[in-house]
N, CA, C, O and the ligand as a Tripos MOL2 file, in Angstrom:
@<TRIPOS>MOLECULE
protein
  277   275    70     0     0
PROTEIN
NO_CHARGES

@<TRIPOS>ATOM
      1 N           0.9350   -1.2010   -0.1520 N.3       1 MET1
      2 CA         -0.0490   -0.2330   -0.0110 C.3       1 MET1
      3 C           0.7560    1.0860   -0.0320 C.2       1 MET1
      4 O           1.3070    1.3770    1.0300 O.2       1 MET1
      5 N           0.9240    2.0040   -1.1710 N.am      2 ALA2
      6 CA          1.6340    3.2100   -1.1770 C.3       2 ALA2
      7 C           1.0690    4.3640   -0.3490 C.2       2 ALA2
      8 O          -0.1070    4.6420   -0.5860 O.2       2 ALA2
      9 N           1.6890    5.0680    0.5610 N.am      3 ASP3
     10 CA          1.0840    6.0120    1.3410 C.3       3 ASP3
     11 C           1.1720    7.3620    0.5110 C.2       3 ASP3
     12 O           0.7070    8.4000    0.9810 O.2       3 ASP3
     13 N           1.7380    7.3240   -0.6510 N.am      4 SER4
     14 CA          1.7200    8.6200   -1.4780 C.3       4 SER4
     15 C           0.3190    8.7720   -2.1980 C.2       4 SER4
     16 O           0.0560    9.8290   -2.7730 O.2       4 SER4
     17 N          -0.5240    7.7890   -2.1730 N.am      5 THR5
     18 CA         -1.8570    7.6540   -2.7210 C.3       5 THR5
     19 C          -2.8090    8.1200   -1.8210 C.2       5 THR5
     20 O          -2.9070    7.4400   -0.8000 O.2       5 THR5
     21 N          -3.5690    9.1330   -1.9160 N.am      6 ALA6
     22 CA         -4.8240    9.6440   -1.0050 C.3       6 ALA6
     23 C          -6.1330    9.7590   -1.6430 C.2       6 ALA6
     24 O          -6.2890    9.8490   -2.8610 O.2       6 ALA6
     25 N          -7.0500    9.7510   -0.7910 N.am      7 LYS7
     26 CA         -8.2090   10.0320   -1.2880 C.3       7 LYS7
     27 C          -8.4870   11.3300   -1.5580 C.2       7 LYS7
     28 O          -8.2450   12.0870   -0.6180 O.2       7 LYS7
     29 N          -8.9490   11.8670   -2.6140 N.am      8 ARG8
     30 CA         -9.1700   13.1750   -2.8290 C.3       8 ARG8
     31 C         -10.5760   13.5590   -3.4000 C.2       8 ARG8
     32 O         -11.1980   12.8040   -4.1470 O.2       8 ARG8
     33 N         -11.0500   14.8250   -2.9860 N.am      9 THR9
     34 CA        -12.4530   15.0800   -3.5870 C.3       9 THR9
     35 C         -12.3190   16.0220   -4.7050 C.2       9 THR9
     36 O         -11.6990   17.0830   -4.6270 O.2       9 THR9
     37 N         -12.9060   15.6040   -5.7130 N.am     10 CYS10
     38 CA        -13.0560   16.5100   -6.9520 C.3      10 CYS10
     39 C         -13.5660   17.8240   -6.6180 C.2      10 CYS10
     40 O         -14.6850   17.8700   -6.1070 O.2      10 CYS10
     41 N         -12.8940   18.9590   -6.8330 N.am     11 ARG11
     42 CA        -13.5350   20.1920   -6.5870 C.3      11 ARG11
     43 C         -14.5980   20.5100   -7.6470 C.2      11 ARG11
     44 O         -15.3680   21.4550   -7.4770 O.2      11 ARG11
     45 N         -14.6540   19.6820   -8.8120 N.am     12 VAL12
     46 CA        -15.6620   20.0650   -9.7630 C.3      12 VAL12
     47 C         -17.0030   19.3390   -9.7400 C.2      12 VAL12
     48 O         -18.0470   19.9250  -10.0260 O.2      12 VAL12
     49 N         -16.9490   17.8840   -9.3500 N.am     13 CYS13
     50 CA        -18.1280   17.0330   -9.2090 C.3      13 CYS13
     51 C         -18.3130   16.4760   -7.8170 C.2      13 CYS13
     52 O         -19.3490   15.8770   -7.5290 O.2      13 CYS13
     53 N         -17.3760   16.6510   -6.9810 N.am     14 GLY14
     54 CA        -17.5010   16.3990   -5.4840 C.3      14 GLY14
     55 C         -17.3400   14.9190   -5.2590 C.2      14 GLY14
     56 O         -17.6690   14.4610   -4.1650 O.2      14 GLY14
     57 N         -16.8370   14.0880   -6.2520 N.am     15 ARG15
     58 CA        -16.5640   12.8230   -6.0790 C.3      15 ARG15
     59 C         -15.2490   12.5260   -5.4600 C.2      15 ARG15
     60 O         -14.2930   13.2920   -5.5870 O.2      15 ARG15
     61 N         -15.1940   11.3880   -4.7740 N.am     16 THR16
     62 CA        -13.8170   11.1460   -4.1330 C.3      16 THR16
     63 C         -12.9600   10.1170   -5.0110 C.2      16 THR16
     64 O         -13.5520    9.1260   -5.4370 O.2      16 THR16
     65 N         -11.7990   10.2630   -5.2660 N.am     17 TYR17
     66 CA        -11.0360    9.6260   -6.0380 C.3      17 TYR17
     67 C          -9.5560    9.2790   -5.5100 C.2      17 TYR17
     68 O          -9.0580   10.0480   -4.6890 O.2      17 TYR17
     69 N          -8.9460    8.3320   -5.8750 N.am     18 ASP18
     70 CA         -7.6550    8.0950   -5.6100 C.3      18 ASP18
     71 C          -6.5890    8.9350   -6.3660 C.2      18 ASP18
     72 O          -6.6130    9.0100   -7.5950 O.2      18 ASP18
     73 N          -5.6220    9.5870   -5.5850 N.am     19 TYR19
     74 CA         -4.4860   10.3180   -6.3460 C.3      19 TYR19
     75 C          -3.2900   10.2150   -5.6430 C.2      19 TYR19
     76 O          -3.3220   10.2790   -4.4140 O.2      19 TYR19
     77 N          -2.2250   10.0630   -6.2450 N.am     20 PRO20
     78 CA         -1.8940    9.8020   -7.8600 C.3      20 PRO20
     79 C          -2.4100    8.3830   -7.9820 C.2      20 PRO20
     80 O          -2.3210    7.6130   -7.0250 O.2      20 PRO20
     81 N          -2.9990    7.9840   -9.2490 N.am     21 GLU21
     82 CA         -3.3150    6.6010   -9.3990 C.3      21 GLU21
     83 C          -2.6280    6.3840  -10.6920 C.2      21 GLU21
     84 O          -2.6650    7.3150  -11.4980 O.2      21 GLU21
     85 N          -1.9290    5.1570  -11.0520 N.am     22 PRO22
     86 CA         -1.2190    4.9800  -12.2190 C.3      22 PRO22
     87 C          -2.1100    4.9020  -13.3180 C.2      22 PRO22
     88 O          -3.1430    4.2380  -13.2300 O.2      22 PRO22
     89 N          -1.7970    5.5310  -14.3610 N.am     23 GLY23
     90 CA         -2.7110    5.2890  -15.6330 C.3      23 GLY23
     91 C          -3.9150    6.5270  -15.5110 C.2      23 GLY23
     92 O          -4.5630    6.8150  -16.5170 O.2      23 GLY23
     93 N          -4.1170    7.1080  -14.4320 N.am     24 SER24
     94 CA         -5.1240    8.1560  -14.4500 C.3      24 SER24
     95 C          -4.7590    9.5090  -14.7510 C.2      24 SER24
     96 O          -3.6790    9.9370  -14.3420 O.2      24 SER24
     97 N          -5.4770   10.1790  -15.3680 N.am     25 LEU25
     98 CA         -5.1600   11.5720  -15.7790 C.3      25 LEU25
     99 C          -5.6360   12.6230  -14.7420 C.2      25 LEU25
    100 O          -5.4110   13.8150  -14.9530 O.2      25 LEU25
    101 N          -6.3190   12.1950  -13.5750 N.am     26 ALA26
    102 CA         -6.7490   13.0020  -12.6640 C.3      26 ALA26
    103 C          -5.5740   13.8800  -11.9030 C.2      26 ALA26
    104 O          -4.4370   13.4640  -11.6810 O.2      26 ALA26
    105 N          -6.0580   15.0980  -11.5730 N.am     27 THR27
    106 CA         -5.1200   16.0590  -11.1560 C.3      27 THR27
    107 C          -5.2730   16.1330   -9.6580 C.2      27 THR27
    108 O          -6.0430   15.3560   -9.0940 O.2      27 THR27
    109 N          -4.5630   17.0490   -8.9690 N.am     28 ARG28
    110 CA         -4.6200   17.1730   -7.4670 C.3      28 ARG28
    111 C          -6.0950   17.8030   -7.2690 C.2      28 ARG28
    112 O          -6.5640   17.6420   -6.1430 O.2      28 ARG28
    113 N          -6.7620   18.3880   -8.0540 N.am     29 THR29
    114 CA         -8.0380   19.0480   -7.7580 C.3      29 THR29
    115 C          -9.2730   18.5130   -8.5140 C.2      29 THR29
    116 O         -10.4200   18.7910   -8.1640 O.2      29 THR29
    117 N          -8.9560   17.6910   -9.6230 N.am     30 ALA30
    118 CA        -10.1070   17.3800  -10.5210 C.3      30 ALA30
    119 C          -9.8500   15.9160  -10.9030 C.2      30 ALA30
    120 O          -8.7130   15.5240  -11.1630 O.2      30 ALA30
    121 N         -10.9630   15.0890  -10.9340 N.am     31 CYS31
    122 CA        -11.0830   13.6150  -11.1390 C.3      31 CYS31
    123 C         -10.8730   13.5100  -12.4630 C.2      31 CYS31
    124 O         -10.9450   14.4950  -13.1980 O.2      31 CYS31
    125 N         -10.5810   12.2580  -12.9140 N.am     32 GLU32
    126 CA        -10.4170   12.0050  -14.2340 C.3      32 GLU32
    127 C         -11.4700   12.4510  -15.2280 C.2      32 GLU32
    128 O         -11.1410   12.9610  -16.2990 O.2      32 GLU32
    129 N         -12.7250   12.2640  -14.8850 N.am     33 SER33
    130 CA        -13.7700   12.6560  -15.7450 C.3      33 SER33
    131 C         -13.9530   14.2100  -15.8870 C.2      33 SER33
    132 O         -14.5180   14.7390  -16.8440 O.2      33 SER33
    133 N         -13.4060   14.8800  -14.8160 N.am     34 CYS34
    134 CA        -13.6150   16.5270  -14.8750 C.3      34 CYS34
    135 C         -12.1990   17.0590  -15.4150 C.2      34 CYS34
    136 O         -12.1330   18.2850  -15.4940 O.2      34 CYS34
    137 N         -11.1080   16.3740  -15.7830 N.am     35 VAL35
    138 CA         -9.9950   16.8670  -16.1170 C.3      35 VAL35
    139 C          -9.8530   17.4780  -17.3790 C.2      35 VAL35
    140 O          -9.0160   18.3400  -17.6460 O.2      35 VAL35
    141 N         -10.7660   16.9660  -18.2120 N.am     36 SER36
    142 CA        -10.9850   17.3150  -19.5400 C.3      36 SER36
    143 C         -11.7340   18.6360  -19.6950 C.2      36 SER36
    144 O         -11.6940   19.2650  -20.7520 O.2      36 SER36
    145 N         -12.3480   19.0040  -18.7340 N.am     37 ILE37
    146 CA        -13.2480   20.3680  -18.8540 C.3      37 ILE37
    147 C         -12.3890   21.4180  -18.7830 C.2      37 ILE37
    148 O         -11.4950   21.4220  -17.9360 O.2      37 ILE37
    149 N         -12.5710   22.5140  -19.7330 N.am     38 PRO38
    150 CA        -11.8130   23.6230  -19.6830 C.3      38 PRO38
    151 C         -11.7090   24.4030  -18.4160 C.2      38 PRO38
    152 O         -12.6480   24.5550  -17.6340 O.2      38 PRO38
    153 N         -10.6150   24.8440  -18.2760 N.am     39 LYS39
    154 CA        -10.2920   25.3870  -16.7960 C.3      39 LYS39
    155 C         -11.4350   26.5000  -16.3070 C.2      39 LYS39
    156 O         -11.9450   26.5100  -15.1870 O.2      39 LYS39
    157 N         -11.7410   27.4840  -17.4420 N.am     40 ASP40
    158 CA        -12.9290   28.2810  -16.7840 C.3      40 ASP40
    159 C         -13.9880   27.8420  -16.4940 C.2      40 ASP40
    160 O         -14.6070   28.3540  -15.5620 O.2      40 ASP40
    161 N         -14.5560   26.6710  -17.2680 N.am     41 VAL41
    162 CA        -15.8360   26.0060  -16.9500 C.3      41 VAL41
    163 C         -15.7070   25.3620  -15.7380 C.2      41 VAL41
    164 O         -16.6520   25.3970  -14.9510 O.2      41 VAL41
    165 N         -14.4450   24.6410  -15.3970 N.am     42 ARG42
    166 CA        -14.2460   23.9430  -13.9770 C.3      42 ARG42
    167 C         -14.3380   24.8240  -12.9650 C.2      42 ARG42
    168 O         -14.8400   24.4620  -11.9020 O.2      42 ARG42
    169 N         -13.8580   26.1460  -13.1450 N.am     43 ARG43
    170 CA        -13.8780   27.0110  -12.0580 C.3      43 ARG43
    171 C         -15.3150   27.5360  -11.9420 C.2      43 ARG43
    172 O         -15.7630   27.7290  -10.8120 O.2      43 ARG43
    173 N         -15.9940   27.7570  -12.9070 N.am     44 ALA44
    174 CA        -17.5390   28.1630  -12.6880 C.3      44 ALA44
    175 C         -18.3240   26.9750  -12.0060 C.2      44 ALA44
    176 O         -19.2190   27.2100  -11.1950 O.2      44 ALA44
    177 N         -17.9810   25.7580  -12.3430 N.am     45 LEU45
    178 CA        -18.6500   24.5480  -11.8800 C.3      45 LEU45
    179 C         -18.4200   24.4510  -10.2840 C.2      45 LEU45
    180 O         -19.2610   24.2310   -9.4130 O.2      45 LEU45
    181 N         -16.9970   24.6860  -10.1550 N.am     46 SER46
    182 CA        -16.5710   24.4180   -8.5000 C.3      46 SER46
    183 C         -17.0690   25.5770   -7.8010 C.2      46 SER46
    184 O         -17.1980   25.4560   -6.5830 O.2      46 SER46
    185 N         -17.3940   26.7460   -8.3690 N.am     47 THR47
    186 CA        -17.8840   27.7060   -7.6880 C.3      47 THR47
    187 C         -19.5360   27.4510   -7.1470 C.2      47 THR47
    188 O         -19.9590   27.5990   -6.0000 O.2      47 THR47
    189 N         -20.2350   27.0560   -8.2720 N.am     48 MET48
    190 CA        -21.4130   26.5080   -8.0710 C.3      48 MET48
    191 C         -21.6360   25.2920   -7.0460 C.2      48 MET48
    192 O         -22.5200   25.1720   -6.1980 O.2      48 MET48
    193 N         -20.6840   24.5090   -7.3360 N.am     49 ARG49
    194 CA        -20.5950   23.4610   -6.3330 C.3      49 ARG49
    195 C         -20.5820   23.6340   -4.7680 C.2      49 ARG49
    196 O         -21.2340   23.0870   -3.8790 O.2      49 ARG49
    197 N         -19.6190   24.5790   -4.7610 N.am     50 SER50
    198 CA        -19.5330   25.2550   -3.3370 C.3      50 SER50
    199 C         -20.6880   25.8240   -2.7230 C.2      50 SER50
    200 O         -20.9910   25.5910   -1.5530 O.2      50 SER50
    201 N         -21.4160   26.6510   -3.5750 N.am     51 ARG51
    202 CA        -22.6380   27.0770   -3.2180 C.3      51 ARG51
    203 C         -23.7260   26.1490   -2.8250 C.2      51 ARG51
    204 O         -24.3890   26.2870   -1.7970 O.2      51 ARG51
    205 N         -23.8880   25.1430   -3.7420 N.am     52 ILE52
    206 CA        -24.7150   24.0360   -3.5760 C.3      52 ILE52
    207 C         -24.6010   23.5600   -2.1660 C.2      52 ILE52
    208 O         -25.5440   23.5240   -1.3760 O.2      52 ILE52
    209 N         -23.3530   23.1920   -1.9080 N.am     53 ASP53
    210 CA        -22.8670   22.5060   -0.7310 C.3      53 ASP53
    211 C         -23.2690   23.2980    0.5050 C.2      53 ASP53
    212 O         -23.7440   22.7500    1.4990 O.2      53 ASP53
    213 N         -23.0740   24.5170    0.4130 N.am     54 ARG54
    214 CA        -23.4640   25.5450    1.4740 C.3      54 ARG54
    215 C         -24.8810   25.6290    1.5880 C.2      54 ARG54
    216 O         -25.3370   25.8400    2.7110 O.2      54 ARG54
    217 N         -25.7350   25.4880    0.5280 N.am     55 MET55
    218 CA        -27.1620   25.7540    0.7110 C.3      55 MET55
    219 C         -27.7490   24.3640    1.1200 C.2      55 MET55
    220 O         -28.8740   24.3230    1.6180 O.2      55 MET55
    221 N         -27.0740   23.3050    0.9370 N.am     56 SER56
    222 CA        -27.4070   21.8690    1.4800 C.3      56 SER56
    223 C         -27.3400   21.9000    3.0760 C.2      56 SER56
    224 O         -28.2100   21.5070    3.8520 O.2      56 SER56
    225 N         -26.1720   22.4290    3.3630 N.am     57 ARG57
    226 CA        -25.9510   22.3660    4.9290 C.3      57 ARG57
    227 C         -26.8070   23.2530    5.5560 C.2      57 ARG57
    228 O         -27.1480   23.0630    6.7240 O.2      57 ARG57
    229 N         -27.2870   24.4320    4.7530 N.am     58 GLU58
    230 CA        -28.1980   25.2610    5.5680 C.3      58 GLU58
    231 C         -29.6980   24.7490    5.6130 C.2      58 GLU58
    232 O         -30.4850   25.1370    6.4760 O.2      58 GLU58
    233 N         -30.0290   23.8510    4.6190 N.am     59 ILE59
    234 CA        -31.2860   23.4100    4.5680 C.3      59 ILE59
    235 C         -31.1840   22.0650    5.5810 C.2      59 ILE59
    236 O         -32.1680   21.8900    6.2990 O.2      59 ILE59
    237 N         -30.3040   21.2990    5.6740 N.am     60 GLU60
    238 CA        -30.2500   20.3930    6.8060 C.3      60 GLU60
    239 C         -30.3230   20.9780    8.2210 C.2      60 GLU60
    240 O         -30.9560   20.3840    9.0950 O.2      60 GLU60
    241 N         -29.6540   22.1930    8.4760 N.am     61 ARG61
    242 CA        -29.6760   22.8860    9.6450 C.3      61 ARG61
    243 C         -31.1400   23.4730    9.7310 C.2      61 ARG61
    244 O         -31.7370   23.3550   10.8010 O.2      61 ARG61
    245 N         -31.6800   24.0250    8.7880 N.am     62 LEU62
    246 CA        -33.1690   24.4670    9.0370 C.3      62 LEU62
    247 C         -34.0960   23.5410    9.3950 C.2      62 LEU62
    248 O         -34.9920   23.7280   10.2180 O.2      62 LEU62
    249 N         -33.8360   22.2880    8.6290 N.am     63 LYS63
    250 CA        -34.7280   20.9670    8.8730 C.3      63 LYS63
    251 C         -34.6350   20.5670   10.3310 C.2      63 LYS63
    252 O         -35.6470   20.2180   10.9380 O.2      63 LYS63
    253 N         -33.4250   20.6120   10.9150 N.am     64 SER64
    254 CA        -33.0970   20.0540   12.1040 C.3      64 SER64
    255 C         -33.6020   21.0550   13.2680 C.2      64 SER64
    256 O         -33.8800   20.6580   14.3990 O.2      64 SER64
    257 N         -33.6860   22.3870   12.8580 N.am     65 ASP65
    258 CA        -34.2300   23.3120   13.9220 C.3      65 ASP65
    259 C         -35.7770   23.2110   14.1430 C.2      65 ASP65
    260 O         -36.2540   23.5280   15.2330 O.2      65 ASP65
    261 N         -36.6300   22.7330   13.0210 N.am     66 ARG66
    262 CA        -38.0200   22.6580   13.1810 C.3      66 ARG66
    263 C         -38.4130   21.1620   13.5380 C.2      66 ARG66
    264 O         -37.9870   20.3010   12.7680 O.2      66 ARG66
    265 N         -39.0680   20.8170   14.4610 N.am     67 PRO67
    266 CA        -39.3920   19.5860   14.9670 C.3      67 PRO67
    267 C         -40.3960   19.0220   13.7080 C.2      67 PRO67
    268 O         -41.2740   19.7070   13.1830 O.2      67 PRO67
    269 N         -40.0640   17.6200   13.3460 N.am     68 ALA68
    270 CA        -40.9160   17.1640   12.1940 C.3      68 ALA68
    271 C         -42.3580   16.8870   12.6890 C.2      68 ALA68
    272 O         -42.4710   16.4730   13.8420 O.2      68 ALA68
    273 N         -43.4710   17.0690   11.9420 N.am     69 SER69
    274 CA        -44.6820   17.0490   12.5080 C.3      69 SER69
    275 C         -45.3560   15.8830   11.7770 C.2      69 SER69
    276 O         -46.5140   15.5690   12.0520 O.2      69 SER69
    277 ZN        -14.9270   15.4500  -11.0360 Zn       70 ZN70
@<TRIPOS>BOND
     1     1     2 1
     2     2     3 1
     3     3     4 2
     4     3     5 am
     5     5     6 1
     6     6     7 1
     7     7     8 2
     8     7     9 am
     9     9    10 1
    10    10    11 1
    11    11    12 2
    12    11    13 am
    13    13    14 1
    14    14    15 1
    15    15    16 2
    16    15    17 am
    17    17    18 1
    18    18    19 1
    19    19    20 2
    20    19    21 am
    21    21    22 1
    22    22    23 1
    23    23    24 2
    24    23    25 am
    25    25    26 1
    26    26    27 1
    27    27    28 2
    28    27    29 am
    29    29    30 1
    30    30    31 1
    31    31    32 2
    32    31    33 am
    33    33    34 1
    34    34    35 1
    35    35    36 2
    36    35    37 am
    37    37    38 1
    38    38    39 1
    39    39    40 2
    40    39    41 am
    41    41    42 1
    42    42    43 1
    43    43    44 2
    44    43    45 am
    45    45    46 1
    46    46    47 1
    47    47    48 2
    48    47    49 am
    49    49    50 1
    50    50    51 1
    51    51    52 2
    52    51    53 am
    53    53    54 1
    54    54    55 1
    55    55    56 2
    56    55    57 am
    57    57    58 1
    58    58    59 1
    59    59    60 2
    60    59    61 am
    61    61    62 1
    62    62    63 1
    63    63    64 2
    64    63    65 am
    65    65    66 1
    66    66    67 1
    67    67    68 2
    68    67    69 am
    69    69    70 1
    70    70    71 1
    71    71    72 2
    72    71    73 am
    73    73    74 1
    74    74    75 1
    75    75    76 2
    76    75    77 am
    77    77    78 1
    78    78    79 1
    79    79    80 2
    80    79    81 am
    81    81    82 1
    82    82    83 1
    83    83    84 2
    84    83    85 am
    85    85    86 1
    86    86    87 1
    87    87    88 2
    88    87    89 am
    89    89    90 1
    90    90    91 1
    91    91    92 2
    92    91    93 am
    93    93    94 1
    94    94    95 1
    95    95    96 2
    96    95    97 am
    97    97    98 1
    98    98    99 1
    99    99   100 2
   100    99   101 am
   101   101   102 1
   102   102   103 1
   103   103   104 2
   104   103   105 am
   105   105   106 1
   106   106   107 1
   107   107   108 2
   108   107   109 am
   109   109   110 1
   110   110   111 1
   111   111   112 2
   112   111   113 am
   113   113   114 1
   114   114   115 1
   115   115   116 2
   116   115   117 am
   117   117   118 1
   118   118   119 1
   119   119   120 2
   120   119   121 am
   121   121   122 1
   122   122   123 1
   123   123   124 2
   124   123   125 am
   125   125   126 1
   126   126   127 1
   127   127   128 2
   128   127   129 am
   129   129   130 1
   130   130   131 1
   131   131   132 2
   132   131   133 am
   133   133   134 1
   134   134   135 1
   135   135   136 2
   136   135   137 am
   137   137   138 1
   138   138   139 1
   139   139   140 2
   140   139   141 am
   141   141   142 1
   142   142   143 1
   143   143   144 2
   144   143   145 am
   145   145   146 1
   146   146   147 1
   147   147   148 2
   148   147   149 am
   149   149   150 1
   150   150   151 1
   151   151   152 2
   152   151   153 am
   153   153   154 1
   154   154   155 1
   155   155   156 2
   156   155   157 am
   157   157   158 1
   158   158   159 1
   159   159   160 2
   160   159   161 am
   161   161   162 1
   162   162   163 1
   163   163   164 2
   164   163   165 am
   165   165   166 1
   166   166   167 1
   167   167   168 2
   168   167   169 am
   169   169   170 1
   170   170   171 1
   171   171   172 2
   172   171   173 am
   173   173   174 1
   174   174   175 1
   175   175   176 2
   176   175   177 am
   177   177   178 1
   178   178   179 1
   179   179   180 2
   180   179   181 am
   181   181   182 1
   182   182   183 1
   183   183   184 2
   184   183   185 am
   185   185   186 1
   186   186   187 1
   187   187   188 2
   188   187   189 am
   189   189   190 1
   190   190   191 1
   191   191   192 2
   192   191   193 am
   193   193   194 1
   194   194   195 1
   195   195   196 2
   196   195   197 am
   197   197   198 1
   198   198   199 1
   199   199   200 2
   200   199   201 am
   201   201   202 1
   202   202   203 1
   203   203   204 2
   204   203   205 am
   205   205   206 1
   206   206   207 1
   207   207   208 2
   208   207   209 am
   209   209   210 1
   210   210   211 1
   211   211   212 2
   212   211   213 am
   213   213   214 1
   214   214   215 1
   215   215   216 2
   216   215   217 am
   217   217   218 1
   218   218   219 1
   219   219   220 2
   220   219   221 am
   221   221   222 1
   222   222   223 1
   223   223   224 2
   224   223   225 am
   225   225   226 1
   226   226   227 1
   227   227   228 2
   228   227   229 am
   229   229   230 1
   230   230   231 1
   231   231   232 2
   232   231   233 am
   233   233   234 1
   234   234   235 1
   235   235   236 2
   236   235   237 am
   237   237   238 1
   238   238   239 1
   239   239   240 2
   240   239   241 am
   241   241   242 1
   242   242   243 1
   243   243   244 2
   244   243   245 am
   245   245   246 1
   246   246   247 1
   247   247   248 2
   248   247   249 am
   249   249   250 1
   250   250   251 1
   251   251   252 2
   252   251   253 am
   253   253   254 1
   254   254   255 1
   255   255   256 2
   256   255   257 am
   257   257   258 1
   258   258   259 1
   259   259   260 2
   260   259   261 am
   261   261   262 1
   262   262   263 1
   263   263   264 2
   264   263   265 am
   265   265   266 1
   266   266   267 1
   267   267   268 2
   268   267   269 am
   269   269   270 1
   270   270   271 1
   271   271   272 2
   272   271   273 am
   273   273   274 1
   274   274   275 1
   275   275   276 2
@<TRIPOS>SUBSTRUCTURE
     1 MET1         2 RESIDUE 1 A MET
     2 ALA2         6 RESIDUE 1 A ALA
     3 ASP3        10 RESIDUE 1 A ASP
     4 SER4        14 RESIDUE 1 A SER
     5 THR5        18 RESIDUE 1 A THR
     6 ALA6        22 RESIDUE 1 A ALA
     7 LYS7        26 RESIDUE 1 A LYS
     8 ARG8        30 RESIDUE 1 A ARG
     9 THR9        34 RESIDUE 1 A THR
    10 CYS10       38 RESIDUE 1 A CYS
    11 ARG11       42 RESIDUE 1 A ARG
    12 VAL12       46 RESIDUE 1 A VAL
    13 CYS13       50 RESIDUE 1 A CYS
    14 GLY14       54 RESIDUE 1 A GLY
    15 ARG15       58 RESIDUE 1 A ARG
    16 THR16       62 RESIDUE 1 A THR
    17 TYR17       66 RESIDUE 1 A TYR
    18 ASP18       70 RESIDUE 1 A ASP
    19 TYR19       74 RESIDUE 1 A TYR
    20 PRO20       78 RESIDUE 1 A PRO
    21 GLU21       82 RESIDUE 1 A GLU
    22 PRO22       86 RESIDUE 1 A PRO
    23 GLY23       90 RESIDUE 1 A GLY
    24 SER24       94 RESIDUE 1 A SER
    25 LEU25       98 RESIDUE 1 A LEU
    26 ALA26      102 RESIDUE 1 A ALA
    27 THR27      106 RESIDUE 1 A THR
    28 ARG28      110 RESIDUE 1 A ARG
    29 THR29      114 RESIDUE 1 A THR
    30 ALA30      118 RESIDUE 1 A ALA
    31 CYS31      122 RESIDUE 1 A CYS
    32 GLU32      126 RESIDUE 1 A GLU
    33 SER33      130 RESIDUE 1 A SER
    34 CYS34      134 RESIDUE 1 A CYS
    35 VAL35      138 RESIDUE 1 A VAL
    36 SER36      142 RESIDUE 1 A SER
    37 ILE37      146 RESIDUE 1 A ILE
    38 PRO38      150 RESIDUE 1 A PRO
    39 LYS39      154 RESIDUE 1 A LYS
    40 ASP40      158 RESIDUE 1 A ASP
    41 VAL41      162 RESIDUE 1 A VAL
    42 ARG42      166 RESIDUE 1 A ARG
    43 ARG43      170 RESIDUE 1 A ARG
    44 ALA44      174 RESIDUE 1 A ALA
    45 LEU45      178 RESIDUE 1 A LEU
    46 SER46      182 RESIDUE 1 A SER
    47 THR47      186 RESIDUE 1 A THR
    48 MET48      190 RESIDUE 1 A MET
    49 ARG49      194 RESIDUE 1 A ARG
    50 SER50      198 RESIDUE 1 A SER
    51 ARG51      202 RESIDUE 1 A ARG
    52 ILE52      206 RESIDUE 1 A ILE
    53 ASP53      210 RESIDUE 1 A ASP
    54 ARG54      214 RESIDUE 1 A ARG
    55 MET55      218 RESIDUE 1 A MET
    56 SER56      222 RESIDUE 1 A SER
    57 ARG57      226 RESIDUE 1 A ARG
    58 GLU58      230 RESIDUE 1 A GLU
    59 ILE59      234 RESIDUE 1 A ILE
    60 GLU60      238 RESIDUE 1 A GLU
    61 ARG61      242 RESIDUE 1 A ARG
    62 LEU62      246 RESIDUE 1 A LEU
    63 LYS63      250 RESIDUE 1 A LYS
    64 SER64      254 RESIDUE 1 A SER
    65 ASP65      258 RESIDUE 1 A ASP
    66 ARG66      262 RESIDUE 1 A ARG
    67 PRO67      266 RESIDUE 1 A PRO
    68 ALA68      270 RESIDUE 1 A ALA
    69 SER69      274 RESIDUE 1 A SER
    70 ZN70       277 GROUP 0 **** ****
């Protein structure tokens, strides 16, 4: 087991992947399926993903604030 390989989270789609993985084109910040997306688009997608993450957390927080009826 090489300890240089780590689980990373793709900043574009949010999935976890191993990095570095032999034969994989994945980079430090993008998984193999997102690495071919143009950099500008990737940046826009990662901005939206972090917004969605934030909103999801906020929704969970609001849901837990009010008792289920
Ligand atoms: Zn990805």
